[in-house]
N, C-alpha and C positions, 0 to 999 in steps of 0.2 A: 568421414571426417568427424572429429569429436563433437563439434558444435551441433551436429545433426544425427546423433546416434539414436538407437531404438528407445532408450530410457528417456531421452529428451522428448521424443514424440509422444510417449505415454504420458509424461508429465504435462505436456502442452494440451493434449486432448482432455485430460482430467480437469484442467482449468477452464477449458473452452466449452465442453459438451453441454453443461447445465443451461447455459444461456440459450442455446439453440433448441432446447426442449422445454423452455420456460413458458410462462404466460405470454411473453413477447415474441414467441418463436415465429409466428406467421408474419408479423411486421418485419422482424429481423431477416427472415429468409427471403421475403419479397424484396426488401431493400438490397440484400446481397445479390439477388438474381439480376436486378437492374444494373447494379455496379458491374457484375460479370459481363452482362450484355454490352455495356458501354466500353469495357476493356477489349472485348472482341471486336466491337466496332472500331475502336482505336487502331487495332492491328490491321483491320480491313482497309482503313484509310491509308495506312503505311504501305500496303500492297499496291493500292492505286497510285500512290505517289511514286513508288518504285517504277511502275510502268510509265508514269509521266516523265521521269528522268530520261528514258530512252527517246521519247518523242521530242522533248524540249531540246536536248543536246544535239540530236540529229538535225533538227531545224536550224540550230546555230551553225553546225558544220556545213550544211547545204545552203546556207544563206537564204533560207525559206522565210520571207517576211510574214506572209499570211499564216504559215504554220507556227511561227514564233508567237504572234498575238493570240491565236487560237489556244495554244498551250498555256499562255498566261491567264486566259479566261477560265480554263479548266482548273488551273492552280487556285484561283480565287475562290471557286466553289469548294474545292477540297480543303483549302485552308480554313474556310469558314466553318465547315462541318467539323474539322479537326479541333478547332478552338472550342466549339460548343460541347463536344464530347469530353475534352480535357477538363473544362470548367465543371460540368455537372458530375463527371466521374469523381473529381476531387471533393466537391461539395457533399455528395451523397455518402462518400466514404467517411468524411469527417462526421457527418450526422450519425452514421452507424457506429462509429467509434465512440462518440460521446454518449449515445444511448447504452451501448454495451458497458462502458465504464460506469455509468450511473447504476446499472443493474448489479455489476460486480461489487461496487462500493457498498450498496445496500446489503448484499449477501455477506461480505466480509465484516461489516459493522455488526450485523446480526450475530454472526458466529463469535466475534470478539467480545461482544457485550453479553451474550446469552450465558446464563448460569455463572456469571461473574468470571468468565474466562480471563478477561483482562487482568483481574486481580490474582487469580490462581496461577497464571503464567509466571508471576514473580516469585511465587512460593515454590513451584516445581521447576527447578533448573531455569531460573530467571534469565540467564545469559544465552539460552538456546536460540532465542529470537531477539535480535537487536533491533531497536527502533521500529516497533509495529506501526507507528504513525507514518513512517516513510513507506512502508509496504502498502498501506492503504491509499495514501495520497499520491505518491510518485510512481511506485512500481506498477500499480494497476493502470495508470495512464500510459506508461511505457509499454506494458504488456498488450493492451488493446491496440495501440498505435502500431507497434512492430508486428503483431500477429496479422493484422489486416494488410499493412503495407507490404510485408514480405510474402504473404500468401498470394495476394493479388499480383505482386510483382512476378512471382514464380508462374502464375497462370498466364500472365501476359508474355513472359519469356517462352513458355511452352507453345502458346498459340503463334507467336512470332516465328519460333523455330520451325514449327510445322508448315507455316505458310511460305516462308522464305527459303527453306531448304529445297522445296520443290522448284521454286523459281531459279535458285542457284544451280540445281542439277540440270535444268533445261538450258541455262546460259553457259554451263561449263563446256559442253561439247565433250570431245574425247581427246585425251592426251596420250600420244604414242612415244614411248621411250625405247631407243635401240639398246639392246643388251646382247652384244656380240652378233651372232647370226640370228638372234631372235628379237622380236619387238614386243614390249610390254604395253598393252592397251589398257588405259585407266579411264573408264567412263565416269563422268561427274567428278573429275579430279579436284575441282574447287571445293566441293562439299567435304571431301576427305582432308583437304588441306585445312579447312576451317575446323573440322573435328579435332585433328591433331594439335592445332594451335591452342584450342580451348582446353583440351584435356591436359596438356603440359602446363598451361597457365594455372588451371585449377589445382593441380597437384602441388605445384610450387607455392601457391597462395596458402594452402592448408599447412604446408610445412613451415612457412614463415609466420603465419598468423595464429597458429594454435595456442600459444600462451596468452592471447588476448582474452580468452574466456575467463580464466582465473583472475587476470589482472582487472578486468571490468567488474567482476564480482567484488573483489577486495576494494576497489575504488568507491563503489556505492556504499559499502559498509563503513569505510573510513570517513567519507564525506558526511554520512549520517551521524556518526559518533562526534565529529567536530561540531556539527550544527546543534546537536543535543547539548553539548557542553556550553555553547553560547546561550541557549535557551535557559539553562540552569542559572547562569549568571543573572539574567533578567529576572527570573523568578525569585532569586534570593539576594537581590542587590543590596537591600538594607543590612542583612546579616553580614555579608561580605564587607560592606563599607565599615560597619562597626568593628569588625575584626581587623580592618586594614589589610585585607587579604589580596589586594590587587596584584602584587608581585607573584604570589603563589598561583593565583588564577591565570596570570599570563603564562607562567611556566606550564601549567596544565594545558592551556589552549595550544601553546606552541608544540607541546609533546604530541597532542592529538593531530595538530596540523602537520607535524613532521611525517606522520604516517600517510596523510593525504599527499604531501609533497613527494615523499620517497616513492610511493606506489605510482604516482602520476609520472614521475621521471622514468620509471621502468615501462610504463604504458607508452610514453612518448618515444622511447628508443625502439620498442617493438613496432609501434605505428610508423615510425620513420622507415624501418626496414621494409615494412609492408607497402608503404607508399612508394619507396624506391622501385619496388618490383611492379606494382600495379600501374604506376605512371608510365614506366617503360613499356609494359605490356600493351597498354592502350595506345601509346604513341606509335609503336611498331604496327599495331593493328590498322592504323590509318593507311600506311603505305603497302602493307603486306598483300592485299588483294590486287593492287596494280602490278606488283611483282609477279604474282602467279598467273595473272591474266594477260600480261604483256606479250607473251609469245603469240597468242591468238590475234591481238590487236595489230602487231607489227607484221603478221602474215596476212593482214587484210581480211581475216575471217569475221571480224566484228568492227562496227563503227564506233565513233566516240560515244554516242548515246548508249550503245551496248556496254562499253567499258565502264561508263559511269553507273549504269544499272547493275553491272556485276559488282562494282565497288560498294554500292548501296546495299544490295542483297547480301553480299559477303559480310558487311558490317553488321547487318541485322542478325544473321546467323551466328556470327562470332559473339555479338553482344548477348544473345540469348544463351549460348553455351557458356559464356563467361559470367552468368548471373551470380554464381557463388564467389567468383573472384571479386566482383564489384561490391557485393553485399557482405563480405566476410566480417568486417568490423561491426556492422549492425547485427549480423547473426551472433557474434560473440556477446554483444550486449543483451540480445534477446535471450540467449541461453542463461546468462547471469540473472536476469529478471525472473525467468521461469523457475530457476533453482531457489531464488529467494522467496517467491510466493509459495512454492510447494513446501519449503521448509517452515514457513509461517503456518500454513494449513496443518501440516503434520504436527507441529508443536501444539496448536490449539486442540487437535483431536487427542494427542497423547496426554495432555493435561487432564481432560475429562476421564480418560481411561485410568490415569493414576489416582484421581479422586475416588473413583469407584473401587479401585483395587486396595488402596491404602487407608482411605478415610474410615475412621472408627467412631467418629462423633456424629450422631444422627439427630437432626432437628425434625420433630414431628408435630404438626398441628393437631390439636385435640379439642373436642367440644367443651370440655371443662374450662371455666374461666380462670384458671390458675396457671401460673408459670412454675414448672418443676424441673428438677435436675436429678437424674438417677445414675449413681456410680460414674460420675464424670471425672475423667482424668485428661487434662490437656498436656500435650507433649511438644517437644521441639521436632522439626522435620527429620532430624537424625534418629528420633525414636525415644530420646530421654524424656521421662515424665517430669513435669514441673510441679504438679500438685498431687497430693493423695486424693483418693476417691471422695467426691463431694456429693452429698444428697441434701437438697433443700426444696422448699415449696413456698411460693408467695401467692397469697390470695389477693383479689382486687382490693385496693385501698392500702395494702401494706407496702412498705418500702425497705430497701436494703442498701446499706453502705458497705462497700468493699474497700478495705484499707490494708496497707502493708508496705514494707520497704521496696525501693526500686529494684526491679529485676526478679521479684518473687512470682510474677505471672498474672498480675491484675489485668493488664490490658489484653493479654492473650486470652484470659478467661472471658472478657467482654467480647472479643472477636468470636469466640466459640458460641456465646449466647446469640450473636448476630448471624450465625451460620457461615462465617467467613473462615474459620479455622478448623480444618478437617483432621488435624493430627491429634491423635489420642484415642480415647474410647469412652463410651457412655451414651446417654440419651438425654435430649433436651426437649421438653414438651412445652409448646407455646399455645396460647389461646387462638382458636381458629376464627378467622374472619374479623379480628379486632385490629385497630390501627396500632402499629408499633413503630417507634422512631429510635434511632441510635445517633447520639451526638459525640463525635470524637473531640479530642483536645483542640484540633485545628479543623474547623468545619470547612467544607468545600465552598468556594466562591466562584460560581460560573461566570463566564464572560457575558455581558449583556447589561441591561438596565438594572438599577438598584431594585426596582420592583420585581424583576425576574429573579434576582438574588434572594430577596425576602420570601418569595413564594416557592422557591426550589424545594422539592423536585417537581411538584405539580401544583397548579393553582387550585385552592379549595373553591367550592361553589359559593357564590354570593359574597365574595370578599371584595369590598370596595376600597378605593384609595383612602377614604375617611377611616375605615376600620384599620387599615395598614398603619396610617399615621398615628392613630390612638395607641396602637400596640407598640409602635416605636417609642412613643413618649413613656409608656409603662416600663420599657426596657432601657430607658435613658439614652435614646438615640434621636432625640428631638432635633439635634443639629443637622440631621440628614433628611429631614422631612421634605425639603424642597428639591431633593436630588433623585426622586423616584424615576424620572425619565432619563437620567444621565447614564450614558454607556461608558464603562471604564473597566480597567483591570482592578477589581475591588480587593482582591487578595493582596495586591501591592499597596493600595492606597490606605486601607483600613488597618488599624492596629490589631494585634491578636485579641485584645480585650473587646474591641468593637466587633470583631468577627464572632466572638463567643456570644455577645449580646444579640447579634443578628440571628444566631442559631436559636436563641430563646424566643425571638419574634416568630420564627418558623414554627416552633413548638406550640405557641399560643394560637397561631392561625390554623395549624393542622389539627390540633386537639387530639393527640394520640391517647389511647387507653393504657399503653405500656411505653415507658420512656427509660432508655438506658444512656447514662451520661458517663463518658470516660474522661475524667478530669476536665469536664467541659466548662468549668469556671476557674481554672487554674490561673488565668491571666487577668482576673478582675480582683479588686480588693475585697476584704471581708464584708464590709457593709453592702457593697453591690452584690456579692454572692448571696448574702442573707436576703436581700431584696428580691433577687431572681427566684430563689427557692420559695419565698413567701408568695410570689406571684403564681408559681406552680400550684401551691396548696390552695390558694384562693380561687384561681381561675379554672383549675383542672382538679377538682376535689376527688374525682373518681379515678384519676391517673395513678398507676403504680410506678414508682420511680426506683431504679437501680443505679447507684452512683459509685464511681471510683474517685476517691479523694483522700487528702491527707489532713485537712483542717478539722479540728475538733468542733468547730462551729456547725459542721454539717450534722452532728449527732441529733440535734433537735428536730431535724426534718426527716428522720428515718426511723423505722420501727425496729429493724434488726441491723446487726453489724457482723460482717464476715471478715475476720482478721486473719491474714495470711502471713506466715513467717517464711524466711529463707529456708530452703530444704523441702518445702511443700506441705508442711503441717499447717493446720488451720483450725479455727474454732468459731462458732457462730453463737451469738447470744442476743437477747433483747436489750435494746438501749433504754 
């Protein structure tokens, strides 16, 4: 069946193996061993209950009052043990699932964040992996849940089959069928009947349910796309409101939801056909063992208790053999999840390979306290160069202003300085061991308290609330002093100008030796911009500043100017 081909097992094993050989391996293996033992104990109780059916119903048939009450006492003991096993098997399975999910989440986050993979994935075929957030949050949860539940379900089915097929063979007796002058003797005929019934049912289930694998994969993708579009509205609510773009956003939402709706309709139809078959299959399975065992009962070879025992054993064998019939929809979803996670991992690995293969810009730390660029050419991902080769050197205390028309490559050049832009060629030498900060036009505002926002990405040593508040006053944010402990979505609440001033608070608190500003004051007025740059000069006199900006007022705060023209030409001169 397509849901369980060899490729799928290889993919699943690749996603699974590392956890069972990790630092948590002994705890995980021990927990799994207990769960397996409880599942086997569960099957053993089912075997004892099957024997109990024979005793109980024979007591009823024989009007045996004492035997009736004795059987009820046995049932009370078996039921109590059964409940305890069921409870702790589920509890420990959930415990193993959440521990496994935690470990996988840590691993995927490490891979996604390492070497800026999350950023590079957007540069190298950004559409190859849709919604990484869903893969990490939802798909990992589904993977651990389905892997454990289906694997343990298969184990239980196998143990049940092995136990009850022997019971059913013993209870079957021998069926003799006359064939002309000959007689066909079939030992254990009930076993063969159960096998035939399950094999036919499994084959038909696969035929009916095969399209569910692809449909479930697409459904997860469409749902994630729709959810992402809703998140975008929340993140950009002010801009959309100013444009009056509600109608267009609604059209976009409904277009994405139409994909969800249409695929779900196809999923519904296919699920309906599968439910038609599986419901009929399991309903017939209730009466089927009575039909095949009826000849022995009416010939007085077995009593009512034996008939009920045969029905129970047959049901357990048929249920075990029909594991794939009953689990096919879940197997289809499991396959889709495994494919999505493998695709995510492969894309992360491919990105790093592509960086090593195509990156031509190399950032190297050096002991010299200077920032230098040698034969640097930044290019588009397609290979077109934006700038002619650049050579420059900045010593401590010097500063550089980069200016030019929109689209000439200023921001791309700054990304290259930051080590984010691999396309092009050349070498960038940065001072080794010195603090470097890059401020984009829109600085990142993490979720959390305002204090955490101001100290992002890491709290410096010895920074008290008094120091934070004093720095906020310097950066004209005194109106926010009383909100340090307030938790909110600060990117939505604060204006772009306030966000840029918060970025300067970070600079004054972090005290870098090298500071790169990519139009980091574009949203503030000129007096405020002059004030912020004056703060940098006064508070951080040894800091070297590289700025991208358009205003002539910035000239007085920089030593050199790099002027870039459309077409890639440039000139550098002292201001």
